[in-house]
N, C-alpha and C positions, 0 to 999 in steps of 0.2 A: 505493501500500499505505498502511494507516495503522497508525502505531505504537505497540503497545502502554505499557499507564503504566510498569509493574514488571518487575524481571529476576527472573526468574525464581529462587525459595530462596534462590541464594546459594549452592548448593550444588554444591561439582563433584567428579565421581566418580572423579575423582583426587589427587594431595594437595594440589592449587588447595586456598586455605584459606578460610574463611565468616571474611571481618571486616568484615559490613557487606550491604546491601544497597542499588542502586538503582535510579535510575528517571529521569526526564528529565535532572533536574540531582543534585547533589550535593549533599546534608546540610552545611554547613560546620563547616570541625573546629571543636572548643572546645577543644583545647588540642593539644599534640606528638604527639598519637597517627597512628597510621598511615591516609592517605587512605582509605575509604570503597570499597571492593571492588566494580566493578560488573560484571555479566556478561550478555548479550546475552538482551534481551527473546524471548518468541514475539510473533509478529506476528499482526496482524487484521487478512483482507481484506474492504474494506467492510464492515465490524463485525459479521463472524463466524470464529468459527474456522476455520484453515484445514483442507484434507479431505484433508493427507498421508497422515494414522496410519489406522490398518485403525480399524472401526468394532466400540463394542461386540457383545457376543453373547446376545442376547437367547434365551431367559427369563436372566433374571439380579436379579433382587426380589429376592433372600436369601443370604444368606453362602453356603449351601449349593454354590449354584451361579453363584457370583460370577463374572465376566470374568477371565482370567489378565490385570496389568499387568504388563509385564516393566520390572526396574528402565530408566531415560533413554527408555524408546518413549511415541509419544506413541497416545491413543486417543480415537476420536471417539466422542459420544453424546448422546444427544436423549429430552427427558422427554416421550415420550408412548405411553397420552394421559396427561391429567393425574393420577390416580391409579400411575403407571411411577416405581419406584424402582427404581435401577440400582443395584449391589453390582460392587467391582471388587475382585480378591486381589491381595495386594501378600506375595512370599515374601522377606522381607529373611535376606540369607545370611550376615551378620557387623552387627555392633554398631555404631551413628555414627548420623547425623544425617538424618533424612525428611527429605524437603521433596515437598510434596504440591501443586502449580496447577493451577486448575480455572479454564480461559478461557471467559468464558461468552459467546453470541452475542447470538442472541437470548433474550427471556425472563429470571425469575428464580431461582436455586439458593440450596437451602441442601445445604453439605457436612460429612462428618462425616467422625472418623475413629475404626473400633475396633479393639481390639490381639482376638487369639483367641478370648477369654471373648464376644463380643457387648457386652463395655463398652465407652462412649463417651469417648474419651478427648478428644477434642478436637471445640470446634463451631464451622462460620466460617456468617455470615449476614449480608456486608456492604451485603445487599439493592441491588437493583437489576440492567438486563440492562448487559452490556458492560461488568463489571467482574472482579478474579479476587478468586477465592475460595480460601483452599489454610494451609495452617501450613509454614511458613519451616525452620523445627529444631527436629522433636521427635524427643526421644533414642533409641531402637528398640534391642531385642536381636536378633539370630535369633531370627523365627519369622514366624508369619501373621499380617496383617494385612491391614482390611478399610475400604477408600474406602466410603461409603456417597453419591450424589448422589441430591436429594429435588427437586420441583416445585414453587416458591413463587411463589400469585398474588398479585395486589397487594388490598391491602383495599377490599369493595366502600363507596359511599358508606354513608352512616349512615343507615339507615333505607330503604334498600332491598339490595333481591335481585342476590350477584353474578350478573352477568353470563356467559352461556357462553360457554369458551372459545373459538377461533373454529379448525376444524380445522385436525390435521398439529399437530408438536409444540408442546409449551408455552413449555421451554425447546432449545436447545440450546450443546452446549460442546465445552471439548478438553481431556482429562488430563492430567495428565503427574508422573511420579515420580523425585526421585533420593538414591537415599546417597551420600551422602559423611564428611568427618572435616571435625571442627571444628577454626579455628584458638584459637591462645593467646588466652584474656581473651574468649572470644564465648558467649556464656551457653547454656547447654544444656539444652532443655524437657524433661520438666518439670518446675518451677522454683518452683513457687508456696506454700512454707514456709519455716520456717527449717533444718528437716529436708533439704531438697534444693535451698538455697540455692547457687550457686553464688561463689569465692570470688576476690574481687577486692583486690590488693595496692596498698598508697598506689603515686602517681607513675602508674597504670596507666588505661587506658582498655578498660573490655567495650564490648561490642556488643549488641543486643538485638532483639530486636519483641516487639508487642504483636500478636502474630500471629494468634488469635483471637478469639470472643466471651470477657467474662470472663477473661480472660489475663492472670496477676498473677509479676511475674517478681522474684525477691527475692534480695538479691545479701550478702556474707558479708564483714566488714572485719573486720580484725583488727586492738583500740586501743593490744595490746600497742608498734605499730612507731610510734605519734603517738609524737614523742622530745620531753623539757617543755617547757612553754613553749610549745609548739607547736600550730597550730590545726587542723583538718582544712577543707578545702574542698571541694564535693561542688558537680558540672555534669552539668548533664543536655541534652543539645540537642534542640532542636523537629523534631518531625516534620510536615507539613505536616497538618493537616488531625484531629490529635489532643488531646488538654484533656488534660493531663498532670495524676495526682496524684505526690506522693511522700513517702514514709514513713520517716523516721529511730526505728529504738526501739535498745533494747537488747538487751544476749543472754540475756535468760529474755521479751523480747518486749515489755516495756512500752514506749509510745509515748513520743519524746523530742520529735519537734514533726511539722511536715505541712506542704508548701506542695501549695498546689493554682494551677494556671495557667490563663489561657483557653486555646484552638485554638491550634495553631499556636504557645508558648511555649515556650521553653526556661526549665527550673526551675534553682537555686542557692541552696544554703546555702553559707555564708559567715563563718569562724570561729567552727565551732563546737570547743567544749573538750569531749574525752568525758568524763566522771562519772560511773562505771559503780559501780553500788551495793555494800554487801558480799553478799561470796558470788558474784556475778552472773560468769556467760564472761566473759573480755575480748576480747567480739566486741561489735559492732555490724551491723544489717540496716539494708538498704536497698530500699526495697519499693518497685515503678514497675507504676500501671495506668493507663489512661486510659479515656475515657468513648465508647471504639468501636475496633476492632484494624483494625492498615493491616499488612500482609502484603509489603509492597512495598518501605516503606524500614525500616533500620533507626534505633534513638538508641544516641545514644553515651553513654556515665557515666564522667566522670572524676572521680578520686577523688586529691587534693593534700593535701601538707601546708606551713605556710605560717607566720613568724614574726606575730601580731598587729602591727598600729603601735601607738606609743603612743594610748593616752586612745580606743582603740576597742572597739566594742560584741564582746560574747565569747556567741555561741548556745550554747544554747536560751534565747531570753529571748522564745516569741509569746502571752504571755497576761499579764496581768496580775497573775496568782497565781504566775510566775514568772519578774519578772522579772531584769535586771541589774542589779547593785547599781552605782551613781552613787557611785566615789570622791566622802570630805566634803570632799576640796582640790581637786573639779574643779568644772569649770564649761560644760563643753564634751564633748560625747560624738563620734566620728566613727565612722559608721555607712555601711551599705550595705542600701539599698530592692533588693528582688528580686520577679519577681512572685509574688503569693501570702505573702508574707512579711508577717508583723505582729513590728514591735519595740517590747516593752517597759522602761520605766528606773526604775528604782526613787530615789526623794531621798532621801538623807537627813533623817531624823526631826530637828528642831530643840526645845528646850523650849520657845518660848514661838511663839504664833499669827502667821501671816504671810500674807504672800501672793505664790505662788506665780510667775513666769511663763515660761513655755517656748512658743521660737521655733526653726524650723525654715525652713531657708535649703535650699527646695528646687529642684534641677538642673533644664535644661530640659529634660526629656526624661521628668520624672516627675511625677506630677500624686500627691499627698499629704496626707493629712488628720492631725489630731492632737487627741487624748483627754487629757485630765488625771480619775485616780481618783482619790477621796481617800475613806479607809479602807475600803475595796472598793465601793466606789461612783461610777458615771459624777457627775462634776460639771461638766462643759462638755467642749465640741470644735469643734472650729475648721475650719472644710473649703473654703474660698474655689475656687472651680471654676478646671478651665484648669491646663497645664504649666506647669511653674518662677515658680507661683504661691508666697511663702515665707506660713504658717504663723504663728501666735501663739493664746498661749491663758493667761490667766488662770483664777487660781483664791485663794478664801482656802484656808488649810490649820490648822488646832485646832496646840496643843501635842501635841509630837507623834507628832502625827499620819502617816499613813502616805501616801505621795503616787505616785503614778508616772504619769506619760508614756507613751502610746504612741500611736505611729504608722504609721497603716496606708497603705497605695498603693490605686490605681483599679485596676481587673479592666481591665491592661493589659501587654503582653510587655512586658521589655527587665528591666536595673537600672541602679544606677545610685548615686552616694555623696552622700550628704548631714550636713548637720552638725546637731546638736540642741544647742542655750544653754539653760541654766537658770540663772534670777539672782529675787534677791527684791526685790521695789519696792520703795522708800526709803521710810519712815515715814510721810511727806508725801504719799506717793501711794496709800496705804491707803484705803481707806474708815472711815469711821470704825465702830468700833465699841463696844455699849453693853457696861454691863458690870454686872450684880444683885449687890445688895448681899447 
């Protein structure tokens, strides 16, 4: 018997909580949060869904003739012929979280969730045979919902006529739906805007899924709870196969910073200090999205507050237009690099022209590059290949000129601390400058 990859929906019909979703291996814990709960997955026998459940009732190619699908029960289905579309009716008796899993054998399918009016609420299309489609945590009210299963043929080679499908079903599958309750700090779908955002308190860890195509998760954080002189730390755990994007915005939706990571990487925001615009609501919003869906494994989002260390950078400082100002009496800044992060630092201007030198002590696990911007223009960059290689850049800055040093990382996973050292070269080492009469 071959074990399926993912645990079904992480929803139980009893008081068991949804705290995340499991696979063959657990996601690493990013904090002191409770470990992710695993639920036994369905099994695939010889690459095909098991045949223990009853079969769909044809015809069921429309909502009015949809096959009834009892909660907690499995049913078998097939797309046969190619134009076949299967509809399954789910009668939800109480408010809760609906989890739908469709395990494919041979062939490729697309799965949609509709409300009683036929409006498509979510669409799952991960592509390929022997994969799992579905919706792990859709919030529902009492009423009727319909799951629609469609066949999907592979694209024909460019310039060629698609071949005729072989006789028999083009796809086989097994479908299961369950209704459950949310555990504390688990996201409830839909939550794709500020009005439906899930609240998360400092010190807590939320769990969520990028459960279907174009799924977006929004989390709401009260900034009133951030103590004076403290900074917020955000950690988004990795999920295998997903390239995450994390966006932080203020209470009216204005963007603050964005992190984009490579596939399979977690994202981090360190030492962020909220600075609300006048009249803005005392909230920040964290938006999580990815380049593809994964209803099999939950991510974890942890929010904490800590006192920044002395001489440490303060976020946001992700662009030359919004740098962290280095105090005039400092020559060293302690900073943190992570996937998708850009750190920019403004050097205090001086009355006379000078030659500025910026050096970055690159940690062994990072590959960083340095840019120097002078009066809004890129004046130079240093980018030696390889991890752990120190970077140095030197450039001329005119009298009262605005110099900004930006540090960027290669597109790799992880995070690490580094030091940025700033100094003026001695006059003897400065290049000769001509003076016009």
